[in-house]
Every structure is written in structure tokens, then in C-alpha cells.
ROBA-439298 format. One record per residue (C-alpha): x, y, z. Coordinates in steps of 0.1 Angstrom, whole numbers, padded with zeros to 4 digits, always signed. Layout:
<recs>
XYZ ...
</recs>
This chain:
<recs>
-0197+0124-0078 -0233+0118-0084 -0249+0094-0059 -0284+0078-0059 -0309+0091-0034 -0314+0072-0003 -0350+0061-0001 -0348+0061+0037 -0334+0096+0039 -0355+0122+0059 -0361+0149+0032 -0369+0172+0060 -0334+0175+0070 -0315+0207+0057 -0286+0191+0041 -0288+0172+0009 -0278+0135+0006 -0252+0120+0009 -0231+0143+0029 -0255+0145+0058 -0243+0109+0064 -0207+0109+0053 -0194+0146+0056 -0212+0158+0088 -0178+0170+0103 -0169+0191+0071 -0203+0206+0069 -0202+0213+0107 -0170+0231+0103 -0184+0254+0076 -0215+0261+0096 -0195+0272+0125 -0176+0297+0105 -0207+0312+0094 -0220+0314+0129 -0189+0331+0143 -0193+0361+0121 -0155+0362+0117 -0129+0353+0091 -0114+0320+0085 -0097+0299+0058 -0106+0263+0051 -0081+0239+0033 -0102+0211+0019 -0081+0186+0003 -0080+0149-0007 -0070+0126-0035 -0091+0127-0069 -0125+0113-0065 -0131+0119-0029 -0160+0144-0034 -0143+0178-0029 -0161+0196-0055 -0194+0180-0043 -0186+0192-0008 -0181+0228-0022 -0215+0224-0038 -0232+0217-0004 -0211+0246+0012 -0227+0268-0016 -0261+0257-0007 -0255+0263+0029 -0242+0299+0023 -0273+0306+0001 -0297+0294+0029 -0281+0318+0053 -0281+0348+0028 -0242+0347+0024 -0228+0353-0011 -0208+0326-0023 -0181+0331-0052 -0168+0300-0067 -0137+0301-0090 -0124+0269-0106 -0088+0271-0113 -0092+0246-0140 -0105+0272-0163 -0080+0298-0155 -0043+0305-0162 -0021+0304-0130 -0018+0342-0130 -0031+0368-0107 -0048+0388-0133 -0066+0357-0148 -0079+0348-0112 -0090+0383-0105 -0109+0385-0137 -0128+0350-0131 -0136+0363-0096 -0148+0397-0111 -0170+0377-0136 -0185+0358-0107 -0194+0391-0089 -0208+0405-0120 -0191+0438-0113 -0169+0445-0143 -0158+0481-0147 -0138+0493-0178 -0124+0521-0161 -0105+0507-0131 -0084+0476-0127 -0100+0443-0118 -0086+0443-0082 -0100+0477-0077 -0134+0467-0091 -0134+0436-0067 -0126+0460-0037 -0155+0483-0046 -0179+0454-0049 -0168+0439-0015 -0171+0474+0001 -0207+0477-0014 -0216+0443+0004 -0201+0453+0036 -0221+0485+0036 -0253+0465+0031 -0242+0440+0059 -0239+0411+0034 -0212+0386+0042 -0194+0367+0014 -0173+0335+0009 -0146+0331-0019 -0140+0294-0028 -0112+0283-0052 -0117+0248-0064 -0089+0229-0081 -0063+0250-0062 -0034+0227-0070 -0033+0245-0103 -0025+0279-0085 +0002+0266-0064 +0027+0291-0078 +0003+0318-0068 +0008+0309-0032 +0030+0339-0022 +0007+0363-0042 -0024+0351-0021 -0006+0354+0010 +0011+0387+0007 -0012+0407-0019 -0048+0393-0022 -0057+0382+0014 -0044+0415+0032 -0067+0434+0008 -0098+0417+0021 -0119+0427+0051 -0114+0410+0083 -0148+0391+0081 -0137+0373+0049 -0140+0334+0045 -0117+0317+0019 -0118+0281+0009 -0088+0265-0008 -0100+0231-0022 -0075+0209-0040 -0058+0177-0041 -0030+0186-0016 -0032+0207+0018 -0019+0243+0017 +0019+0238+0019 +0045+0246+0047 +0048+0282+0036 +0012+0287+0045 +0017+0270+0079 +0047+0294+0086 +0028+0325+0078 +0005+0350+0098 -0025+0333+0083 -0018+0299+0101 -0040+0307+0130 -0069+0311+0108 -0065+0279+0087 -0085+0247+0092 -0072+0217+0073 -0097+0193+0063 -0087+0159+0044 -0114+0140+0026 -0109+0103+0026 -0126+0074+0011 -0158+0059+0026 -0158+0031+0049 -0176-0002+0041 -0202+0008+0067 -0207+0043+0052 -0209+0028+0017 -0234-0001+0029 -0257+0025+0046 -0258+0046+0015 -0263+0022-0012 -0290-0001-0002 -0303-0007-0037 -0275-0033-0041 -0272-0069-0029 -0247-0072+0000 -0222-0092-0020 -0222-0065-0048 -0218-0037-0023 -0186-0055-0008 -0173-0061-0042 -0177-0025-0052 -0162-0011-0021 -0131-0035-0023 -0126-0027-0060 -0129+0012-0055 -0107+0011-0023 -0137+0033-0009 -0131+0061-0034 -0163+0080-0038 -0157+0087-0075 -0148+0052-0083 -0177+0039-0060 -0203+0060-0081 -0189+0045-0113 -0193+0011-0098 -0228+0017-0084 -0240+0030-0118 -0228-0002-0137 -0241-0023-0110 -0275-0008-0110 -0278-0012-0147 -0266-0049-0149 -0267-0062-0112 -0235-0082-0121 -0198-0077-0124 -0174-0085-0151 -0139-0078-0162 -0149-0055-0189 -0166-0032-0166 -0135-0033-0144 -0114-0021-0174 -0137+0007-0182 -0139+0021-0149 -0101+0019-0144 -0096+0039-0177 -0120+0066-0165 -0102+0067-0130 -0067+0070-0148 -0079+0098-0170 -0094+0118-0141 -0062+0114-0119 -0037+0121-0146 -0056+0155-0153 -0034+0169-0127 -0004+0168-0150 +0008+0198-0169 +0022+0178-0196 +0031+0142-0204 +0069+0142-0195 +0061+0125-0162 +0039+0099-0175 +0067+0074-0181 +0077+0076-0145 +0042+0071-0132 +0038+0039-0154 +0071+0026-0139 +0059+0035-0104 +0027+0013-0109 +0050-0018-0110 +0056-0027-0073 +0046-0011-0042 +0074+0015-0037 +0095+0037-0057 +0129+0055-0054 +0147+0076-0078 +0175+0048-0084 +0148+0022-0091 +0131+0043-0116 +0164+0050-0135 +0173+0013-0135 +0137+0002-0148 +0138+0030-0175 +0176+0024-0182 +0184+0062-0181 +0191+0089-0156 +0163+0110-0142 +0168+0146-0133 +0163+0153-0097 +0138+0181-0104 +0118+0157-0124 +0117+0130-0095 +0107+0158-0072 +0079+0169-0094 +0068+0133-0097 +0065+0125-0059 +0049+0159-0053 +0019+0147-0072 -0013+0142-0050 -0014+0105-0056 +0019+0098-0043 +0026+0094-0006 +0060+0091+0012 +0066+0060+0034 +0096+0047+0052 +0104+0025+0022 +0100+0051-0004 +0072+0067-0022 +0039+0049-0029 +0012+0054-0052 -0024+0056-0041 -0036+0019-0041 -0066+0026-0063 -0047+0047-0089 -0019+0021-0089 -0041-0007-0097 -0059+0014-0125 -0026+0026-0139 -0013-0009-0139 -0043-0024-0154 -0044+0004-0182 -0005-0002-0189 -0009-0040-0192 -0037-0037-0216 -0022-0010-0239 +0014-0021-0238 +0017-0057-0227 +0053-0063-0238 +0065-0031-0221 +0046-0039-0190 +0063-0073-0187 +0096-0056-0192 +0091-0033-0166 +0079-0059-0142 +0110-0082-0150 +0133-0052-0145 +0117-0044-0111 +0122-0081-0101 +0158-0079-0112 +0165-0047-0093 +0152-0064-0062 +0173-0094-0070 +0204-0073-0072 +0200-0068-0033 +0203-0106-0026 +0240-0107-0025 +0259-0127+0000 +0277-0097+0014 +0248-0076+0021 +0220-0080+0048 +0185-0082+0033 +0158-0064+0051 +0122-0073+0053 +0111-0044+0031 +0133-0058+0002 +0120-0091+0006 +0083-0079+0010 +0087-0061-0024 +0102-0092-0039 +0072-0112-0029 +0047-0084-0040 +0063-0084-0075 +0060-0122-0078 +0025-0117-0068 +0011-0123-0103 +0026-0156-0107 +0020-0165-0071 -0017-0156-0078 -0017-0180-0106 -0003-0209-0086 -0022-0205-0053 -0054-0192-0039 -0045-0156-0033 -0063-0125-0043 -0036-0101-0055 -0057-0070-0054 -0071-0077-0018 -0038-0086-0002 -0024-0049-0003 -0055-0038+0016 -0039-0051+0047 -0008-0043+0067 +0011-0061+0094 +0027-0042+0125 +0042-0052+0156 +0021-0049+0188 +0027-0027+0217 +0013-0023+0252 -0017-0006+0240 -0028-0036+0220 -0036-0063+0247 -0073-0058+0241 -0068-0070+0206 -0045-0098+0216 -0062-0115+0246 -0092-0127+0229 -0069-0150+0208 -0052-0165+0236 -0080-0172+0260 -0077-0206+0277 -0113-0217+0271 -0109-0212+0234 -0106-0249+0229 -0118-0271+0201 -0139-0302+0211 -0120-0334+0203 -0150-0348+0183 -0150-0319+0158 -0141-0327+0123 -0112-0309+0105 -0122-0272+0105 -0115-0265+0067 -0127-0287+0038 -0113-0282+0004 -0138-0288-0024 -0120-0295-0057 -0150-0283-0076 -0147-0247-0059 -0119-0226-0049 -0125-0233-0012 -0154-0237+0012 -0154-0234+0051 -0173-0262+0066 -0173-0248+0101 -0151-0236+0129 -0169-0224+0161 -0138-0215+0181 -0101-0209+0177 -0077-0235+0179 -0062-0241+0215 -0031-0219+0216 -0013-0231+0247 -0003-0195+0250 -0007-0172+0279 -0001-0134+0284 +0029-0143+0305 +0044-0163+0277 +0040-0134+0253 +0055-0110+0280 +0085-0133+0286 +0095-0131+0249 +0083-0094+0242 +0049-0083+0230 +0068-0069+0199 +0069-0105+0186 +0031-0104+0182 +0022-0091+0147 -0013-0076+0142 -0029-0079+0109 -0049-0048+0101 -0073-0039+0074 -0073-0004+0057 -0098+0009+0084 -0074-0001+0113 -0095-0029+0124 -0073-0060+0135 -0083-0091+0116 -0057-0115+0128 -0025-0120+0148 +0007-0141+0146 +0031-0146+0173 +0067-0154+0167 +0092-0170+0191 +0129-0162+0185 +0151-0193+0186 +0179-0184+0212 +0193-0192+0244 +0167-0178+0267 +0137-0196+0247 +0152-0230+0237 +0144-0249+0269 +0107-0237+0268 +0105-0246+0232 +0118-0281+0240 +0091-0287+0266 +0062-0267+0256 +0033-0283+0235 +0033-0279+0196 +0071-0269+0196 +0084-0298+0216 +0079-0324+0188 +0105-0304+0169 +0130-0291+0194 +0135-0322+0214 +0150-0338+0184 +0175-0312+0174 +0212-0324+0174 +0234-0318+0205 +0258-0297+0183 +0229-0274+0171 +0216-0270+0206 +0251-0259+0218 +0252-0235+0189 +0219-0219+0198 +0228-0216+0235 +0261-0199+0226 +0248-0172+0203 +0232-0137+0214 +0212-0133+0183 +0182-0156+0172 +0191-0187+0152 +0158-0184+0136 +0119-0182+0143 +0091-0202+0152 +0057-0191+0137 +0040-0201+0170 +0005-0189+0165 -0016-0178+0134 -0052-0167+0143 -0078-0146+0126 -0109-0130+0142 -0133-0146+0118 -0121-0180+0104 -0146-0179+0077 -0129-0150+0062 -0105-0168+0038 -0090-0135+0026 -0078-0129+0062 -0062-0161+0067 -0042-0157+0032 -0033-0122+0041 -0019-0133+0075 +0007-0157+0062 +0014-0137+0030 +0022-0105+0051 +0041-0125+0078 +0067-0143+0058 +0086-0113+0045 +0092-0103+0082 +0107-0137+0092 +0126-0147+0061 +0161-0141+0075 +0194-0161+0076 +0182-0189+0100 +0156-0215+0105 +0118-0210+0103 +0097-0236+0121 +0057-0239+0119 +0032-0263+0131 -0004-0265+0124 -0033-0290+0121 -0052-0269+0096 -0049-0282+0059 -0053-0246+0046 -0022-0233+0064 -0003-0266+0056 -0008-0261+0018 +0002-0224+0020 +0034-0233+0038 +0041-0259+0012 +0034-0233-0015 +0062-0212+0003 +0086-0243+0000 +0086-0251+0037 +0095-0288+0042 +0076-0312+0063 +0094-0330+0092 +0075-0363+0093 +0091-0373+0127 +0080-0340+0143 +0042-0347+0137 +0022-0343+0169 -0013-0345+0183 -0010-0316+0208 -0042-0301+0195 -0060-0333+0203 -0060-0371+0193 -0082-0365+0162 -0061-0335+0151 -0027-0346+0135 -0004-0315+0133 +0024-0313+0108 +0054-0295+0116 +0074-0277+0088 +0108-0262+0085 +0126-0239+0061 +0163-0238+0066 +0180-0206+0053 +0212-0208+0072 +0246-0205+0056 +0236-0179+0029 +0207-0199+0017 +0182-0171+0016 +0193-0158-0019 +0190-0193-0033 +0157-0198-0018 +0143-0166-0032 +0157-0175-0067 +0143-0211-0064 +0109-0198-0052 +0107-0175-0083 +0120-0202-0106 +0091-0227-0093 +0068-0200-0107 +0085-0198-0140 +0105-0165-0133 +0142-0172-0140 +0164-0146-0120 +0198-0160-0128 +0197-0164-0166 +0222-0144-0187 +0204-0118-0206 +0210-0114-0245 +0236-0088-0251 +0261-0076-0276 +0292-0084-0255 +0313-0110-0272 +0320-0132-0241 +0339-0166-0243 +0322-0196-0229 +0344-0192-0197 +0336-0154-0192 +0298-0163-0198 +0302-0188-0168 +0321-0161-0146 +0294-0134-0154 +0265-0159-0145 +0281-0167-0111 +0289-0131-0103 +0252-0122-0109 +0243-0149-0083 +0267-0132-0057 +0297-0156-0058 +0330-0141-0043 +0363-0146-0062 +0371-0174-0038 +0338-0192-0047 +0342-0185-0083 +0376-0201-0082 +0363-0232-0063 +0333-0236-0085 +0351-0233-0118 +0384-0252-0106 +0405-0221-0114 +0429-0201-0093 +0419-0167-0079 +0445-0150-0101 +0429-0166-0133 +0395-0153-0120 +0408-0118-0116 +0420-0120-0151 +0388-0130-0164 +0370-0103-0146 +0395-0077-0159 +0385-0086-0194 +0348-0087-0188 +0350-0052-0171 +0369-0039-0201 +0342-0054-0226 +0314-0039-0208 +0330-0006-0196 +0325-0011-0160 +0352-0009-0130 +0339-0035-0105 +0316-0064-0099 +0288-0043-0084 +0286-0022-0117 +0288-0055-0136 +0259-0070-0119 +0237-0039-0121 +0245-0035-0160 +0238-0072-0166 +0206-0072-0145 +0193-0041-0162 +0194-0057-0196 +0174-0087-0188 
</recs>
């Protein structure tokens, strides 16, 4: 990573730019090791482009300034064999001897250094290429070194569990290098306009290598264009894929770039073939994969770069993979299965491209946010949003003005909307129903407060500002049903608020990340005076309830109330309809070679949509016996045993 010199940097400081600003902790750790006069092992690791090799260069300079000999072996230029490593190290030492083995020559050289009172450091860069030498290093090489030795293992991954279970563990210091924060980047690159600095940081996800590529382009042109994006993406992909020993995992990585999460089953469905377990384990062991509760996830920058590269090189194949990922998601939306928020969230993410074309979302910015449930430690984040004095003057004009000539502009909003919410209100429902929108750096950018519609909240909903206009009009039968159930009948999106109302990205992300959490088999209710949120609710196919219009936020601030009714197994239909409105058909029968009759074609179509035998019989005006006969013939033609296999086979071939 080559970074421009900071004109404000004090050249009298010992350590060269930029790590005196951004890597003080890592440099101090190495300095401490040198000060101790003892032994130590540093495991410096981080994903590609985080400046690992650059840090080693600064370690090398620090050692030289202290008269400590520094030997650097780059595993990229060596076979993963003990003899090859020893020869490279011996070459660094300049102590070759034809009459003894490399290991003996190294020992003689080290003994000579000790006799002269000279300390030394052995650093191995790109250590991930030496992983199969782990045992040899632990059991043979390290025991042969003097007790004052310092070793640095620098690679894309931390030293594995075998190291942590060994006798060397007390001597190991783990140091993970991560991307820069926007503050670090802004202070380092003062040659760019603020808007270009922000753009480069968001595009690169803070990755130092990608940042340096962005800065190089921007310093040349002082503007940003798609062609530059594609060039940087290609460079990033090439660098990160250098970790692969061969290309047999590449098709799996291409598939993994479609969507946020990947599992072995999903890979197999999208590729339409079985994947050996060892291949999947090799795949997710790559440094740019991270394991999460929902599956394995690619590093966000690499995922975007890989997806862009794939879309441009193989547009038809890319679209095929994208559609198969959607259909895999669709296969979970059957009436006999509970859909969880992760599956719905993945569904909306995959629909991201058509959604972005139909709405004012930034598909690349949205994944930089996360939404989590609040806990008792988060009150300091929540209270500013619910202060009773956060009232809007009645004579203020509407907060947001949409300019048809531009995407959107914010006129002004000096204070938050009055929330009519207190700390006691939240505590009575449960603080876990407050959702916090965070950016990558952990800073809370917005909150949402959800109220479950159930027996212990209904009376409050019927009498409280904002919600009373809707709940005072519900039929008596519905009221009795809510009061008789132990589980929520739905949710009220009671409050949406962002820290900075002028940050349109925060507002979009708040609703985008909230909806997958509340799309369940029930009713969703939301009310807002803000045209911006009203438009987003309508784009997510909420229906306005005109008779529930209210003026609780003030006489000059009419607030619409919206409802999304997903009761009685409507969720699956809603998701399909939502996709259809964006031009994505999830119920069409794919082209196939099976010779179905017209009636069999109808049966297959309805089975894919999750219809039971009873519902099939009712819809087609046939007996269940006849339906079973049709299904038997269909199973025979396709070579499957049940409706689950039928659905999977048909969806895979779309």
C-alpha cells in the first residue's frame, strides 16, 4: 500500500507515515518486544489489503534503528516445504555453507550473532501459504532457536487453534489489522475534497489497499466514474484471489458473491451439482470468508468486487445464479414452514437490484449497516430520541421536500418528531423491542421502536396518541381474538428516528433493515407524517387506511396510517407479489423436458406455490384421490419421491 505523504506530518517523528497515525498500537507492541530483551511471537493477520506487508516494513525499519538484525522471508516465493523455507532464510542471512545442512548453517550463524550480543528477528510474510508447515515450525524449528528469539508470522489468518493449544501460546500476541475508519482516512488524506474522501471510504469499505487505489485515481482526476470503479474492482479481485492454490474453488466463490450468506446446500442448488464436503470446508477456510449465525459471509468489499467482475464478464451466468438464489429462498416460503427473519432478509437483499431500480435506495451502502435489539446498556443511545422536549413547532413546514428534478433534498428539520414515548413505555413492553441501526464502526445512527399487538398492549394502543386512530376502530371480534391469544397478532412500527435527519442513507437503511424483522404471519401497522417514510411504506406495499388519518403530531402535520395484513398465510403471497411488482416472477413454471399434460402443469405450478393436497383439490375442483394420482405420475416423470423433492427440482431449473 503506497500512501501520499501528509503535508502536516512532523518529519521529526521516528516512525514514517502513515502508521504513526493509524497503527500506533501495532508499532508499540513490537517496540515493547524489543525493549523486553526476551522472546516473543507476533501473529499479525488481516484480510487482503489491510497493510500487513507495509507494517512489516516499518518493523524492519524499527529493528534497524535499534541495531537488531531483521530477516524477512516471503512465503509467496517459496514452496511450502521445510527445506525451501530454510534455504530462503539462509539466503537472507548470507551464510550459505556447502559442507553442512541449511539448518546447521542457520544455527551457526545465530550462534555467531549471540556471541556478538546481536539480537535478531525472523519474520515470515504471507504465512497462509505455509499453513501445512505449522507442526514443523512448532516441533522442530522453534525449539532449535535461542530463548531471546522474536518471530513474526504475518498472513491473512491468525495462527490456528493448534498453536493456541501448544506450549508456545503464552508467547504469542495476536494482532488483527482492520480497515481505516472514516476519521483516520480523512485525517490522512487531506488533498481530497470532503465529498470525494467520503465516497472513496464508502466504496473501499475502509480497506487500505482499495483506499490507496481510490486516492491514486482521485488525485489524478478529482472526479469519480464507473469505469474507475470497475478497474479498482478488478485489481481487488486479482489480489484477493491470489490466495487460491488453483481455480477449482473459483465457481463456488462466484456463487457466494450472490447474496449475503452461503451454505453448502445453497451452493449445490445454485450450481445444480453436489459439492464434496472437503471442497466446502476449503472454501470457507479462505481468509475472506467469515462465519456468522446465518451461514458464511464474504468480506463485503470483496463480495462487491467479485459480483461486479462476474456481472461484467458473464452477464447471463450472473443472472442465472441470481435467479436461482432467489428461487432457493422462495423454496422456504411454504405454508407448512415457519419463515424466520434471516430468510426474509436474504430474500429482500437478493431483490436489492430491482428494488434499487424502483426506489431511492443505494444497494451498496445498505449492507454497511446492521440492526440489533437493544439491551440495558443501550439507554444512553435511546434516551436522546425520546426526550419529551424534542417537539416540532406547529408552524414548521413539512420536514422533507421532494424535488422531482433531483433524487431528493432535505429542506430542514431542526428537531425530531414528538415521539409521545417515555422510558417507562419502552420498559413496559421490553427494551428488546427497540432496534438499533448501527454503522460498521458500531455508532448508532437510528432507532426503531416496535410494539407487539397483544393482550397486555391493546388497551394502551387504543388510547395512546398516534396508535389510537387505528386501534379504536378495530372490530369487536378482532379485539376478542387479540385478547385471547398469548402470542402477538402483529406489530406496530411505533417510532422511527435517525440521529441526523439530513442523512438520507440512514433513513433508508432504517426501514430497509427493519422490515425483515417484522414480516411475520400477522398485521403490521405504521403511522408517520413524513412523506419520505410514507413513500417507502407504499413501495413495500403497505396500504393506507384513510379513516385512521390523524393530527397527533400537530394540526399542520397530517399523519397517514398504513397497514400490511399478512394473516392467514398471506406472507408467502405477499413476498411473491412484491417480487412480481419488480418484474421478478417466482411462480412461473420453468422450461423443462418433462412431458406434462395441461392438468399436470397446473398441479406442478400450485405445488411450487405451497398448496396442500386439500387446497389443490379445492382449487382445481378435483377429489384428493385424483390429485394423488396426478402427483404419482408427476413424481414418476421427474424421478422424485415427494412434493418437497418436486419443488426443489423444479425451482432449481428455473
